[in-house]
N, C-alpha and C positions, 0 to 999 in steps of 0.2 A: 733488750731484744737480742736473741741468739741467732747467729748466722748458721745457715744450713751447710752441710758438708756434702761432698760428692757421694752419691748413693742414697741420700735421704729422700724420703717421699714427702712432698709438700703439697698443701692445699691452698688455693687462691681463687679469687674472682668467681663467685657464684658456684662453689662446689667443684671446680675443676681441680685435678691433681696430676702430679707428674713426678718423675725421678730426676733429681739434680745431676746434671752431667758436668757442669763447670761452675766454679764460684769466681765471680769477678769482684772488684772493689765495691761496687754499689748494687750489684744484681747477681742473679743466678740464671744459668741456661737450663731449662727444664724440658725433658723428653715427655711428651704427652701420650705416647702410644700405649701406656699401661692402663689407660682408662677403658672401661668396657665398651663405652659408646663412642670411642674415638672415630671410627669410620663414619658413623651417622652424623657427627658434628662437622665433618669435612674441614678439619683444621690442619695447619702445618704440623709437622712432627715435633718441632721444637719452638719454644718461645722464651722470651726474656722476662724475668719478674724481679722487680725491685725488692730489696731485703725488707722493706717496710710492708710489703703487700702479700706476704705468705706466712703460713703457719706450718711448722714441722709436725707431721702426723706419724712418721715412722722413721726411726734411725737405723 
């Protein structure tokens, strides 16, 4: 398993994606505002995702 770096785009949980803003020991903080349907989903701007639960889709 490869850990994401700041600036990578990751996909997780039912097709959601976001840009990594911070890398922690066990997780990353992801900014979700890059998703086209962000406003429709009414989500918080950021979320925490465990390293086991995402896939890097763009570096």
